N, CA, C and O atoms as a Maestro MAE file, in Angstrom:
{
 s_m_m2io_version
 :::
 2.0.0
}

f_m_ct {
 s_m_title
 :::
 protein
 m_atom[288] {
  # First column is atom index #
  i_m_mmod_type
  r_m_x_coord
  r_m_y_coord
  r_m_z_coord
  i_m_residue_number
  s_m_chain_name
  s_m_pdb_residue_name
  s_m_pdb_atom_name
  i_m_atomic_number
  :::
  1 25 2.339 10.270 7.562 1 A "MET " " N  " 7
  2 3 3.435 9.444 6.467 1 A "MET " " CA " 6
  3 2 2.777 9.141 5.182 1 A "MET " " C  " 6
  4 15 3.388 9.031 4.118 1 A "MET " " O  " 8
  5 25 1.253 8.986 5.358 2 A "LEU " " N  " 7
  6 3 0.533 8.760 4.019 2 A "LEU " " CA " 6
  7 2 0.617 10.291 3.165 2 A "LEU " " C  " 6
  8 15 0.824 10.279 1.952 2 A "LEU " " O  " 8
  9 25 0.503 11.117 3.640 3 A "LEU " " N  " 7
  10 3 0.324 12.332 3.061 3 A "LEU " " CA " 6
  11 2 1.457 13.024 2.623 3 A "LEU " " C  " 6
  12 15 1.490 13.675 1.579 3 A "LEU " " O  " 8
  13 25 2.709 12.848 3.680 4 A "SER " " N  " 7
  14 3 3.934 13.736 3.097 4 A "SER " " CA " 6
  15 2 4.879 12.857 2.563 4 A "SER " " C  " 6
  16 15 5.860 13.333 1.991 4 A "SER " " O  " 8
  17 25 4.736 11.643 2.661 5 A "THR " " N  " 7
  18 3 5.723 10.676 1.972 5 A "THR " " CA " 6
  19 2 4.951 10.072 0.773 5 A "THR " " C  " 6
  20 15 5.632 9.943 -0.244 5 A "THR " " O  " 8
  21 25 4.043 9.794 0.721 6 A "LEU " " N  " 7
  22 3 3.334 8.973 -0.606 6 A "LEU " " CA " 6
  23 2 2.223 9.907 -1.121 6 A "LEU " " C  " 6
  24 15 1.444 9.350 -1.895 6 A "LEU " " O  " 8
  25 25 1.988 11.149 -0.874 7 A "TRP " " N  " 7
  26 3 1.024 12.093 -1.301 7 A "TRP " " CA " 6
  27 2 -0.546 11.506 -1.409 7 A "TRP " " C  " 6
  28 15 -1.369 11.883 -2.243 7 A "TRP " " O  " 8
  29 25 -0.778 10.445 -0.317 8 A "ILE " " N  " 7
  30 3 -2.056 9.651 -0.386 8 A "ILE " " CA " 6
  31 2 -2.713 10.566 0.879 8 A "ILE " " C  " 6
  32 15 -2.128 10.950 1.891 8 A "ILE " " O  " 8
  33 25 -4.175 10.795 0.471 9 A "ASP " " N  " 7
  34 3 -4.881 11.131 1.095 9 A "ASP " " CA " 6
  35 2 -5.475 10.445 2.220 9 A "ASP " " C  " 6
  36 15 -6.307 9.588 1.921 9 A "ASP " " O  " 8
  37 25 -5.193 10.660 3.667 10 A "PRO " " N  " 7
  38 3 -5.242 9.738 4.793 10 A "PRO " " CA " 6
  39 2 -6.913 9.325 4.918 10 A "PRO " " C  " 6
  40 15 -7.147 8.324 5.596 10 A "PRO " " O  " 8
  41 25 -7.951 9.960 4.372 11 A "LYS " " N  " 7
  42 3 -9.050 9.740 4.094 11 A "LYS " " CA " 6
  43 2 -9.320 8.330 3.528 11 A "LYS " " C  " 6
  44 15 -10.101 7.507 4.006 11 A "LYS " " O  " 8
  45 25 -8.590 8.192 2.495 12 A "ARG " " N  " 7
  46 3 -8.673 7.288 1.553 12 A "ARG " " CA " 6
  47 2 -8.325 5.596 2.168 12 A "ARG " " C  " 6
  48 15 -8.721 4.516 1.730 12 A "ARG " " O  " 8
  49 25 -7.537 5.877 3.204 13 A "VAL " " N  " 7
  50 3 -7.097 4.490 4.032 13 A "VAL " " CA " 6
  51 2 -7.617 4.484 5.536 13 A "VAL " " C  " 6
  52 15 -7.559 5.528 6.186 13 A "VAL " " O  " 8
  53 25 -8.118 3.333 6.085 14 A "SER " " N  " 7
  54 3 -8.567 3.035 7.059 14 A "SER " " CA " 6
  55 2 -7.504 2.183 7.683 14 A "SER " " C  " 6
  56 15 -7.029 1.239 7.053 14 A "SER " " O  " 8
  57 25 -7.068 2.514 9.034 15 A "ILE " " N  " 7
  58 3 -6.051 1.942 9.926 15 A "ILE " " CA " 6
  59 2 -6.585 1.520 11.084 15 A "ILE " " C  " 6
  60 15 -7.211 2.331 11.766 15 A "ILE " " O  " 8
  61 25 -6.432 0.168 11.515 16 A "SER " " N  " 7
  62 3 -6.665 -0.312 12.705 16 A "SER " " CA " 6
  63 2 -5.931 -1.242 13.564 16 A "SER " " C  " 6
  64 15 -5.732 -2.382 13.144 16 A "SER " " O  " 8
  65 25 -5.498 -0.885 14.733 17 A "VAL " " N  " 7
  66 3 -4.494 -1.718 15.293 17 A "VAL " " CA " 6
  67 2 -4.986 -2.351 16.466 17 A "VAL " " C  " 6
  68 15 -5.672 -1.728 17.276 17 A "VAL " " O  " 8
  69 25 -4.604 -3.862 16.650 18 A "ALA " " N  " 7
  70 3 -4.949 -4.715 17.702 18 A "ALA " " CA " 6
  71 2 -3.784 -5.669 18.189 18 A "ALA " " C  " 6
  72 15 -3.346 -6.530 17.425 18 A "ALA " " O  " 8
  73 25 -3.282 -5.504 19.487 19 A "ASP " " N  " 7
  74 3 -2.228 -6.285 19.741 19 A "ASP " " CA " 6
  75 2 -0.819 -6.494 18.748 19 A "ASP " " C  " 6
  76 15 -0.109 -7.493 18.626 19 A "ASP " " O  " 8
  77 25 -0.727 -5.308 18.176 20 A "GLY " " N  " 7
  78 3 0.492 -5.041 17.431 20 A "GLY " " CA " 6
  79 2 0.055 -5.265 15.818 20 A "GLY " " C  " 6
  80 15 0.780 -4.796 14.941 20 A "GLY " " O  " 8
  81 25 -1.129 -5.984 15.490 21 A "GLU " " N  " 7
  82 3 -1.543 -6.316 14.292 21 A "GLU " " CA " 6
  83 2 -2.077 -5.023 13.565 21 A "GLU " " C  " 6
  84 15 -2.974 -4.403 14.137 21 A "GLU " " O  " 8
  85 25 -1.641 -4.595 12.445 22 A "VAL " " N  " 7
  86 3 -2.354 -3.696 11.717 22 A "VAL " " CA " 6
  87 2 -3.090 -4.080 10.685 22 A "VAL " " C  " 6
  88 15 -2.506 -4.724 9.814 22 A "VAL " " O  " 8
  89 25 -4.266 -3.847 10.547 23 A "SER " " N  " 7
  90 3 -5.417 -3.955 9.480 23 A "SER " " CA " 6
  91 2 -5.320 -2.457 8.403 23 A "SER " " C  " 6
  92 15 -5.384 -1.308 8.842 23 A "SER " " O  " 8
  93 25 -5.192 -2.744 7.261 24 A "LEU " " N  " 7
  94 3 -5.486 -1.642 6.221 24 A "LEU " " CA " 6
  95 2 -6.343 -2.000 5.330 24 A "LEU " " C  " 6
  96 15 -6.311 -3.061 4.706 24 A "LEU " " O  " 8
  97 25 -7.314 -0.956 5.206 25 A "SER " " N  " 7
  98 3 -8.289 -1.225 4.140 25 A "SER " " CA " 6
  99 2 -8.502 0.276 3.474 25 A "SER " " C  " 6
  100 15 -7.950 1.287 3.909 25 A "SER " " O  " 8
  101 25 -9.333 0.244 2.425 26 A "GLY " " N  " 7
  102 3 -9.200 1.506 1.508 26 A "GLY " " CA " 6
  103 2 -9.059 1.540 0.120 26 A "GLY " " C  " 6
  104 15 -9.083 0.389 -0.315 26 A "GLY " " O  " 8
  105 25 -8.913 2.434 -0.819 27 A "GLU " " N  " 7
  106 3 -8.585 2.349 -1.789 27 A "GLU " " CA " 6
  107 2 -7.265 3.391 -2.220 27 A "GLU " " C  " 6
  108 15 -7.334 4.568 -1.865 27 A "GLU " " O  " 8
  109 25 -6.372 3.031 -2.798 28 A "VAL " " N  " 7
  110 3 -5.389 4.285 -3.516 28 A "VAL " " CA " 6
  111 2 -5.293 4.313 -4.981 28 A "VAL " " C  " 6
  112 15 -5.997 3.550 -5.643 28 A "VAL " " O  " 8
  113 25 -4.643 4.964 -5.427 29 A "GLU " " N  " 7
  114 3 -4.617 4.948 -6.636 29 A "GLU " " CA " 6
  115 2 -3.879 4.044 -7.461 29 A "GLU " " C  " 6
  116 15 -4.262 3.833 -8.612 29 A "GLU " " O  " 8
  117 25 -2.824 3.467 -6.979 30 A "THR " " N  " 7
  118 3 -1.955 2.622 -7.583 30 A "THR " " CA " 6
  119 2 -1.661 1.085 -6.766 30 A "THR " " C  " 6
  120 15 -1.699 1.036 -5.537 30 A "THR " " O  " 8
  121 25 -1.427 0.109 -7.438 31 A "ARG " " N  " 7
  122 3 -0.790 -1.131 -6.829 31 A "ARG " " CA " 6
  123 2 0.403 -0.894 -5.813 31 A "ARG " " C  " 6
  124 15 0.529 -1.317 -4.663 31 A "ARG " " O  " 8
  125 25 1.407 0.066 -6.723 32 A "THR " " N  " 7
  126 3 2.421 0.195 -6.282 32 A "THR " " CA " 6
  127 2 2.322 1.162 -4.781 32 A "THR " " C  " 6
  128 15 3.138 1.108 -3.861 32 A "THR " " O  " 8
  129 25 1.320 1.871 -4.829 33 A "GLN " " N  " 7
  130 3 1.061 2.673 -3.542 33 A "GLN " " CA " 6
  131 2 0.638 1.719 -2.468 33 A "GLN " " C  " 6
  132 15 1.033 1.830 -1.307 33 A "GLN " " O  " 8
  133 25 -0.124 0.840 -2.854 34 A "ALA " " N  " 7
  134 3 -0.744 -0.229 -1.749 34 A "ALA " " CA " 6
  135 2 0.216 -0.873 -1.223 34 A "ALA " " C  " 6
  136 15 0.289 -0.953 0.003 34 A "ALA " " O  " 8
  137 25 1.209 -1.503 -2.098 35 A "GLU " " N  " 7
  138 3 2.388 -2.139 -1.385 35 A "GLU " " CA " 6
  139 2 3.318 -1.424 -0.641 35 A "GLU " " C  " 6
  140 15 3.778 -1.972 0.360 35 A "GLU " " O  " 8
  141 25 3.766 -0.044 -1.006 36 A "LEU " " N  " 7
  142 3 4.450 1.040 -0.306 36 A "LEU " " CA " 6
  143 2 3.596 0.973 1.143 36 A "LEU " " C  " 6
  144 15 4.150 0.525 2.147 36 A "LEU " " O  " 8
  145 25 2.366 1.397 1.175 37 A "VAL " " N  " 7
  146 3 1.837 1.414 2.506 37 A "VAL " " CA " 6
  147 2 2.147 0.381 3.301 37 A "VAL " " C  " 6
  148 15 2.655 0.603 4.400 37 A "VAL " " O  " 8
  149 25 1.937 -0.656 2.952 38 A "GLU " " N  " 7
  150 3 2.157 -1.980 3.716 38 A "GLU " " CA " 6
  151 2 3.752 -2.128 4.109 38 A "GLU " " C  " 6
  152 15 4.134 -2.413 5.244 38 A "GLU " " O  " 8
  153 25 4.429 -1.941 3.232 39 A "ALA " " N  " 7
  154 3 5.929 -1.771 3.742 39 A "ALA " " CA " 6
  155 2 6.484 -0.822 4.283 39 A "ALA " " C  " 6
  156 15 7.631 -0.898 4.724 39 A "ALA " " O  " 8
  157 25 5.650 0.387 4.344 40 A "TYR " " N  " 7
  158 3 6.125 1.333 5.548 40 A "TYR " " CA " 6
  159 2 5.515 0.864 6.967 40 A "TYR " " C  " 6
  160 15 6.214 0.759 7.975 40 A "TYR " " O  " 8
  161 25 4.312 0.629 6.936 41 A "VAL " " N  " 7
  162 3 3.793 0.096 8.093 41 A "VAL " " CA " 6
  163 2 4.383 -1.002 8.840 41 A "VAL " " C  " 6
  164 15 4.422 -0.995 10.071 41 A "VAL " " O  " 8
  165 25 4.914 -2.091 8.016 42 A "ARG " " N  " 7
  166 3 5.673 -3.133 8.439 42 A "ARG " " CA " 6
  167 2 6.925 -2.808 9.253 42 A "ARG " " C  " 6
  168 15 7.401 -3.589 10.077 42 A "ARG " " O  " 8
  169 25 7.417 -1.624 8.973 43 A "ARG " " N  " 7
  170 3 8.811 -0.946 9.462 43 A "ARG " " CA " 6
  171 2 8.528 -0.422 10.674 43 A "ARG " " C  " 6
  172 15 9.488 -0.322 11.438 43 A "ARG " " O  " 8
  173 25 7.170 0.042 11.170 44 A "VAL " " N  " 7
  174 3 6.702 0.812 12.422 44 A "VAL " " CA " 6
  175 2 7.009 -0.119 13.618 44 A "VAL " " C  " 6
  176 15 6.497 -1.217 13.835 44 A "VAL " " O  " 8
  177 25 8.017 0.578 14.409 45 A "LEU " " N  " 7
  178 3 8.184 -0.259 15.866 45 A "LEU " " CA " 6
  179 2 7.131 -0.607 16.585 45 A "LEU " " C  " 6
  180 15 6.242 0.234 16.719 45 A "LEU " " O  " 8
  181 25 7.010 -1.713 17.111 46 A "GLY " " N  " 7
  182 3 5.694 -2.555 17.645 46 A "GLY " " CA " 6
  183 2 4.793 -3.356 16.575 46 A "GLY " " C  " 6
  184 15 4.028 -4.226 16.993 46 A "GLY " " O  " 8
  185 25 4.867 -3.105 15.358 47 A "VAL " " N  " 7
  186 3 4.171 -3.501 14.463 47 A "VAL " " CA " 6
  187 2 4.622 -5.434 14.280 47 A "VAL " " C  " 6
  188 15 5.758 -5.869 14.087 47 A "VAL " " O  " 8
  189 25 3.549 -6.127 14.395 48 A "VAL " " N  " 7
  190 3 4.251 -7.461 14.452 48 A "VAL " " CA " 6
  191 2 3.565 -8.041 13.196 48 A "VAL " " C  " 6
  192 15 4.241 -8.974 12.762 48 A "VAL " " O  " 8
  193 25 2.541 -7.831 12.518 49 A "ASP " " N  " 7
  194 3 1.821 -8.182 11.520 49 A "ASP " " CA " 6
  195 2 1.101 -7.152 10.830 49 A "ASP " " C  " 6
  196 15 0.513 -6.275 11.463 49 A "ASP " " O  " 8
  197 25 1.107 -7.198 9.478 50 A "VAL " " N  " 7
  198 3 -0.105 -6.511 8.825 50 A "VAL " " CA " 6
  199 2 -1.002 -7.063 7.822 50 A "VAL " " C  " 6
  200 15 -0.586 -7.818 6.943 50 A "VAL " " O  " 8
  201 25 -2.172 -6.725 7.921 51 A "HIS " " N  " 7
  202 3 -3.008 -7.480 7.142 51 A "HIS " " CA " 6
  203 2 -3.572 -6.247 6.246 51 A "HIS " " C  " 6
  204 15 -4.148 -5.290 6.763 51 A "HIS " " O  " 8
  205 25 -3.347 -6.370 4.851 52 A "SER " " N  " 7
  206 3 -3.892 -5.289 3.961 52 A "SER " " CA " 6
  207 2 -4.722 -5.784 3.096 52 A "SER " " C  " 6
  208 15 -4.544 -6.864 2.534 52 A "SER " " O  " 8
  209 25 -5.832 -4.932 2.893 53 A "GLU " " N  " 7
  210 3 -7.078 -5.182 2.260 53 A "GLU " " CA " 6
  211 2 -6.965 -4.068 1.221 53 A "GLU " " C  " 6
  212 15 -7.985 -4.050 0.531 53 A "GLU " " O  " 8
  213 25 -6.222 -3.282 0.927 54 A "LEU " " N  " 7
  214 3 -6.016 -2.154 0.299 54 A "LEU " " CA " 6
  215 2 -6.432 -2.589 -1.562 54 A "LEU " " C  " 6
  216 15 -6.034 -3.460 -2.335 54 A "LEU " " O  " 8
  217 25 -7.180 -1.723 -1.635 55 A "GLU " " N  " 7
  218 3 -7.471 -1.963 -3.500 55 A "GLU " " CA " 6
  219 2 -6.987 -0.513 -3.996 55 A "GLU " " C  " 6
  220 15 -6.721 0.550 -3.436 55 A "GLU " " O  " 8
  221 25 -7.005 -1.017 -5.408 56 A "TRP " " N  " 7
  222 3 -6.226 0.106 -6.177 56 A "TRP " " CA " 6
  223 2 -7.024 0.323 -7.368 56 A "TRP " " C  " 6
  224 15 -7.834 -0.530 -7.730 56 A "TRP " " O  " 8
  225 25 -6.843 1.460 -8.032 57 A "THR " " N  " 7
  226 3 -7.673 1.920 -9.342 57 A "THR " " CA " 6
  227 2 -6.994 1.329 -10.364 57 A "THR " " C  " 6
  228 15 -7.649 0.614 -11.122 57 A "THR " " O  " 8
  229 25 -5.717 1.482 -10.571 58 A "VAL " " N  " 7
  230 3 -4.539 1.086 -11.702 58 A "VAL " " CA " 6
  231 2 -3.666 0.203 -11.117 58 A "VAL " " C  " 6
  232 15 -3.211 0.495 -10.010 58 A "VAL " " O  " 8
  233 25 -3.313 -0.928 -11.709 59 A "ASP " " N  " 7
  234 3 -2.363 -1.658 -11.512 59 A "ASP " " CA " 6
  235 2 -1.382 -1.527 -12.451 59 A "ASP " " C  " 6
  236 15 -1.351 -2.027 -13.576 59 A "ASP " " O  " 8
  237 25 -0.474 -0.725 -11.844 60 A "ASP " " N  " 7
  238 3 0.679 -0.290 -12.936 60 A "ASP " " CA " 6
  239 2 1.764 -1.191 -12.917 60 A "ASP " " C  " 6
  240 15 2.621 -1.068 -13.792 60 A "ASP " " O  " 8
  241 25 1.883 -2.183 -11.961 61 A "LEU " " N  " 7
  242 3 2.815 -3.266 -12.110 61 A "LEU " " CA " 6
  243 2 2.501 -3.994 -13.556 61 A "LEU " " C  " 6
  244 15 3.341 -4.108 -14.449 61 A "LEU " " O  " 8
  245 25 1.435 -4.365 -13.611 62 A "VAL " " N  " 7
  246 3 1.091 -5.156 -14.690 62 A "VAL " " CA " 6
  247 2 1.593 -4.055 -16.102 62 A "VAL " " C  " 6
  248 15 2.439 -4.481 -16.888 62 A "VAL " " O  " 8
  249 25 1.114 -2.953 -16.256 63 A "ARG " " N  " 7
  250 3 1.693 -2.367 -17.193 63 A "ARG " " CA " 6
  251 2 3.266 -2.137 -17.335 63 A "ARG " " C  " 6
  252 15 3.701 -1.779 -18.429 63 A "ARG " " O  " 8
  253 25 4.122 -2.332 -16.267 64 A "ARG " " N  " 7
  254 3 5.555 -2.385 -16.103 64 A "ARG " " CA " 6
  255 2 5.970 -3.614 -16.709 64 A "ARG " " C  " 6
  256 15 6.847 -3.620 -17.573 64 A "ARG " " O  " 8
  257 25 5.353 -4.737 -16.285 65 A "SER " " N  " 7
  258 3 5.581 -6.014 -16.862 65 A "SER " " CA " 6
  259 2 5.416 -6.096 -18.183 65 A "SER " " C  " 6
  260 15 6.339 -6.718 -18.708 65 A "SER " " O  " 8
  261 25 4.406 -5.620 -19.108 66 A "GLU " " N  " 7
  262 3 4.255 -5.387 -20.442 66 A "GLU " " CA " 6
  263 2 5.076 -4.952 -21.070 66 A "GLU " " C  " 6
  264 15 5.444 -5.543 -22.085 66 A "GLU " " O  " 8
  265 25 5.670 -3.697 -20.650 67 A "GLN " " N  " 7
  266 3 6.774 -3.006 -21.311 67 A "GLN " " CA " 6
  267 2 8.018 -3.870 -20.984 67 A "GLN " " C  " 6
  268 15 8.736 -4.016 -21.973 67 A "GLN " " O  " 8
  269 25 8.477 -4.500 -19.829 68 A "LEU " " N  " 7
  270 3 9.283 -5.239 -19.717 68 A "LEU " " CA " 6
  271 2 9.481 -6.281 -20.802 68 A "LEU " " C  " 6
  272 15 10.636 -6.463 -21.189 68 A "LEU " " O  " 8
  273 25 8.386 -7.065 -21.399 69 A "GLN " " N  " 7
  274 3 7.973 -8.147 -21.914 69 A "GLN " " CA " 6
  275 2 8.548 -7.756 -23.530 69 A "GLN " " C  " 6
  276 15 9.308 -8.494 -24.157 69 A "GLN " " O  " 8
  277 25 8.040 -6.510 -24.016 70 A "ARG " " N  " 7
  278 3 8.205 -5.849 -25.231 70 A "ARG " " CA " 6
  279 2 9.645 -5.719 -25.330 70 A "ARG " " C  " 6
  280 15 10.230 -6.290 -26.250 70 A "ARG " " O  " 8
  281 25 10.198 -5.111 -24.581 71 A "ARG " " N  " 7
  282 3 11.695 -5.176 -24.675 71 A "ARG " " CA " 6
  283 2 12.462 -5.902 -25.102 71 A "ARG " " C  " 6
  284 15 13.381 -5.739 -25.905 71 A "ARG " " O  " 8
  285 25 11.873 -7.300 -24.224 72 A "LEU " " N  " 7
  286 3 12.825 -8.704 -24.435 72 A "LEU " " CA " 6
  287 2 12.526 -9.136 -25.794 72 A "LEU " " C  " 6
  288 15 13.066 -10.141 -26.255 72 A "LEU " " O  " 8
  :::
 }
 m_bond[287] {
  # First column is bond index #
  i_m_from
  i_m_to
  i_m_order
  :::
  1 1 2 1
  2 2 3 1
  3 3 4 2
  4 3 5 1
  5 5 6 1
  6 6 7 1
  7 7 8 2
  8 7 9 1
  9 9 10 1
  10 10 11 1
  11 11 12 2
  12 11 13 1
  13 13 14 1
  14 14 15 1
  15 15 16 2
  16 15 17 1
  17 17 18 1
  18 18 19 1
  19 19 20 2
  20 19 21 1
  21 21 22 1
  22 22 23 1
  23 23 24 2
  24 23 25 1
  25 25 26 1
  26 26 27 1
  27 27 28 2
  28 27 29 1
  29 29 30 1
  30 30 31 1
  31 31 32 2
  32 31 33 1
  33 33 34 1
  34 34 35 1
  35 35 36 2
  36 35 37 1
  37 37 38 1
  38 38 39 1
  39 39 40 2
  40 39 41 1
  41 41 42 1
  42 42 43 1
  43 43 44 2
  44 43 45 1
  45 45 46 1
  46 46 47 1
  47 47 48 2
  48 47 49 1
  49 49 50 1
  50 50 51 1
  51 51 52 2
  52 51 53 1
  53 53 54 1
  54 54 55 1
  55 55 56 2
  56 55 57 1
  57 57 58 1
  58 58 59 1
  59 59 60 2
  60 59 61 1
  61 61 62 1
  62 62 63 1
  63 63 64 2
  64 63 65 1
  65 65 66 1
  66 66 67 1
  67 67 68 2
  68 67 69 1
  69 69 70 1
  70 70 71 1
  71 71 72 2
  72 71 73 1
  73 73 74 1
  74 74 75 1
  75 75 76 2
  76 75 77 1
  77 77 78 1
  78 78 79 1
  79 79 80 2
  80 79 81 1
  81 81 82 1
  82 82 83 1
  83 83 84 2
  84 83 85 1
  85 85 86 1
  86 86 87 1
  87 87 88 2
  88 87 89 1
  89 89 90 1
  90 90 91 1
  91 91 92 2
  92 91 93 1
  93 93 94 1
  94 94 95 1
  95 95 96 2
  96 95 97 1
  97 97 98 1
  98 98 99 1
  99 99 100 2
  100 99 101 1
  101 101 102 1
  102 102 103 1
  103 103 104 2
  104 103 105 1
  105 105 106 1
  106 106 107 1
  107 107 108 2
  108 107 109 1
  109 109 110 1
  110 110 111 1
  111 111 112 2
  112 111 113 1
  113 113 114 1
  114 114 115 1
  115 115 116 2
  116 115 117 1
  117 117 118 1
  118 118 119 1
  119 119 120 2
  120 119 121 1
  121 121 122 1
  122 122 123 1
  123 123 124 2
  124 123 125 1
  125 125 126 1
  126 126 127 1
  127 127 128 2
  128 127 129 1
  129 129 130 1
  130 130 131 1
  131 131 132 2
  132 131 133 1
  133 133 134 1
  134 134 135 1
  135 135 136 2
  136 135 137 1
  137 137 138 1
  138 138 139 1
  139 139 140 2
  140 139 141 1
  141 141 142 1
  142 142 143 1
  143 143 144 2
  144 143 145 1
  145 145 146 1
  146 146 147 1
  147 147 148 2
  148 147 149 1
  149 149 150 1
  150 150 151 1
  151 151 152 2
  152 151 153 1
  153 153 154 1
  154 154 155 1
  155 155 156 2
  156 155 157 1
  157 157 158 1
  158 158 159 1
  159 159 160 2
  160 159 161 1
  161 161 162 1
  162 162 163 1
  163 163 164 2
  164 163 165 1
  165 165 166 1
  166 166 167 1
  167 167 168 2
  168 167 169 1
  169 169 170 1
  170 170 171 1
  171 171 172 2
  172 171 173 1
  173 173 174 1
  174 174 175 1
  175 175 176 2
  176 175 177 1
  177 177 178 1
  178 178 179 1
  179 179 180 2
  180 179 181 1
  181 181 182 1
  182 182 183 1
  183 183 184 2
  184 183 185 1
  185 185 186 1
  186 186 187 1
  187 187 188 2
  188 187 189 1
  189 189 190 1
  190 190 191 1
  191 191 192 2
  192 191 193 1
  193 193 194 1
  194 194 195 1
  195 195 196 2
  196 195 197 1
  197 197 198 1
  198 198 199 1
  199 199 200 2
  200 199 201 1
  201 201 202 1
  202 202 203 1
  203 203 204 2
  204 203 205 1
  205 205 206 1
  206 206 207 1
  207 207 208 2
  208 207 209 1
  209 209 210 1
  210 210 211 1
  211 211 212 2
  212 211 213 1
  213 213 214 1
  214 214 215 1
  215 215 216 2
  216 215 217 1
  217 217 218 1
  218 218 219 1
  219 219 220 2
  220 219 221 1
  221 221 222 1
  222 222 223 1
  223 223 224 2
  224 223 225 1
  225 225 226 1
  226 226 227 1
  227 227 228 2
  228 227 229 1
  229 229 230 1
  230 230 231 1
  231 231 232 2
  232 231 233 1
  233 233 234 1
  234 234 235 1
  235 235 236 2
  236 235 237 1
  237 237 238 1
  238 238 239 1
  239 239 240 2
  240 239 241 1
  241 241 242 1
  242 242 243 1
  243 243 244 2
  244 243 245 1
  245 245 246 1
  246 246 247 1
  247 247 248 2
  248 247 249 1
  249 249 250 1
  250 250 251 1
  251 251 252 2
  252 251 253 1
  253 253 254 1
  254 254 255 1
  255 255 256 2
  256 255 257 1
  257 257 258 1
  258 258 259 1
  259 259 260 2
  260 259 261 1
  261 261 262 1
  262 262 263 1
  263 263 264 2
  264 263 265 1
  265 265 266 1
  266 266 267 1
  267 267 268 2
  268 267 269 1
  269 269 270 1
  270 270 271 1
  271 271 272 2
  272 271 273 1
  273 273 274 1
  274 274 275 1
  275 275 276 2
  276 275 277 1
  277 277 278 1
  278 278 279 1
  279 279 280 2
  280 279 281 1
  281 281 282 1
  282 282 283 1
  283 283 284 2
  284 283 285 1
  285 285 286 1
  286 286 287 1
  287 287 288 2
  :::
 }
}
């Protein structure tokens, strides 16, 4: 899923599972990617909770917010 859907190198994300609880760690390029990984994992059958400690190098959501502020 990481590579084929989000174009994220799977080596950049560590995933562990215990009793349906998934833990994510590592670093992806953008905050949006980190949020998408968590959202996709939550949709996997059998997952009861997700704990994400994913970090990102670019907070693209801040840039979008700033752009929206300028438009208003």
